C-alpha positions as CSV (number, residue, x, y, z in Angstrom):
1,M,4.3,6.3,-12.2
2,G,1.3,6.1,-14.4
3,R,-2.0,6.9,-15.5
4,T,-5.2,5.9,-13.7
5,Q,-8.1,5.5,-16.3
6,G,-11.8,3.6,-16.6
7,E,-15.0,4.2,-15.6
8,G,-16.1,5.2,-12.7
9,I,-12.9,5.7,-11.6
10,I,-13.0,8.2,-8.0
11,P,-9.5,9.8,-7.2
12,P,-9.3,9.3,-3.5
13,F,-6.1,11.9,-3.2
14,R,-5.6,15.3,-4.1
15,I,-1.8,16.5,-4.2
16,E,-0.4,19.8,-4.2
17,D,2.8,18.9,-6.4
18,R,4.5,16.6,-8.0
19,S,8.6,16.3,-7.3
20,D,8.2,20.2,-6.0
21,V,6.3,20.9,-9.0
22,P,2.9,22.7,-8.3
23,V,0.1,20.9,-10.0
24,D,-3.1,22.6,-11.6
25,E,-6.5,21.6,-11.1
26,A,-6.5,18.6,-14.3
27,T,-3.3,17.0,-12.6
28,S,-4.0,17.4,-8.7
29,F,-6.0,14.2,-8.4
30,D,-4.1,10.6,-8.0
31,G,-5.1,7.1,-7.5
32,A,-8.3,5.1,-7.5
33,I,-10.9,4.0,-5.5
34,D,-13.9,1.3,-6.3
35,A,-17.5,2.1,-5.8
36,S,-17.2,-0.2,-2.8
37,G,-14.6,1.5,-1.3
38,W,-12.5,-2.0,-1.0
39,V,-10.2,-1.6,-3.1
40,L,-7.6,1.7,-3.5
41,G,-4.7,2.3,-6.0
42,T,-2.1,5.2,-5.2
43,Y,1.1,6.4,-6.9
44,I,2.0,8.1,-4.1
45,H,5.3,6.6,-2.7
46,G,5.5,6.1,1.2
47,L,2.3,6.5,1.6
48,F,2.1,3.8,4.4
49,H,5.2,5.5,6.4
50,N,2.7,7.7,8.3
51,V,1.3,5.4,11.4
52,G,-1.7,7.7,11.7
53,L,-2.4,6.9,8.2
54,R,-1.9,3.1,8.5
55,R,-3.7,2.9,12.1
56,A,-6.7,4.5,10.7
57,I,-6.8,2.3,7.5
58,L,-6.3,-0.8,9.4
59,H,-8.9,0.1,12.1
60,S,-11.4,1.0,9.2
61,L,-10.7,-2.3,7.3
62,A,-11.7,-4.0,10.8
63,R,-14.4,-2.3,11.7
64,R,-15.9,-3.3,8.2
65,K,-14.9,-6.7,8.8
66,G,-16.9,-6.5,12.3
67,V,-13.8,-7.0,14.0
68,R,-11.8,-4.7,16.6
69,L,-8.0,-4.1,16.7
70,S,-5.9,-2.7,19.7
71,L,-2.6,-1.7,18.0
72,A,0.3,-0.6,20.3
73,D,2.8,1.6,18.9
74,E,5.5,-1.1,18.7
75,D,3.1,-3.3,16.7
76,M,3.0,-0.5,14.0
77,E,6.7,-0.5,13.6
78,L,7.6,-0.9,9.2
79,D,10.8,-2.9,10.1
80,Q,8.8,-5.6,12.2
81,E,6.2,-5.9,9.6
82,Y,8.8,-6.3,6.5
83,D,10.4,-9.0,8.5
84,K,7.2,-11.0,9.4
85,L,6.0,-10.3,5.6
86,A,9.7,-11.6,4.3
87,D,9.2,-14.6,6.5
88,W,6.0,-15.3,5.8
89,V,7.1,-15.1,1.5
90,R,10.5,-17.1,2.6
91,N,8.0,-20.0,4.1
92,S,5.2,-19.8,1.2
93,L,7.6,-19.6,-1.7
94,D,9.8,-22.4,-3.1
95,M,12.7,-20.1,-2.8
96,G,15.0,-22.8,-4.8
97,L,12.9,-22.8,-7.8
98,V,12.7,-18.8,-7.6
99,Y,16.3,-18.8,-7.6
100,N,16.8,-21.2,-10.3
101,I,14.4,-19.1,-12.4
102,A,16.2,-16.1,-12.1
103,G,19.6,-18.0,-12.8
104,L,20.8,-17.2,-9.3
105,D,22.8,-19.2,-7.1
106,R,21.3,-19.9,-3.8
107,P,23.1,-18.5,-1.0
């Protein structure tokens, strides 16, 4: 939850309701995208659970970078991606230090 403010903000999404409450013209826009189109933010929870949207965004980014992606449906499974992210974080951070800073005992 929040409010997006700033100069030149372009809201990329238009929503119909918030928590099953209809919105009006002034409150129907959500998020922000910068002028380059490379930076986007939104308050829409679960947006990337939509496989089609995730695939479209990844292909769009790949095109902008001049590469081609061939993504099979199994490549788009969230659990696998979360596991990969967790492995990357675990291997990239000093987890002992993280636990120590949080005042927790390491399992």
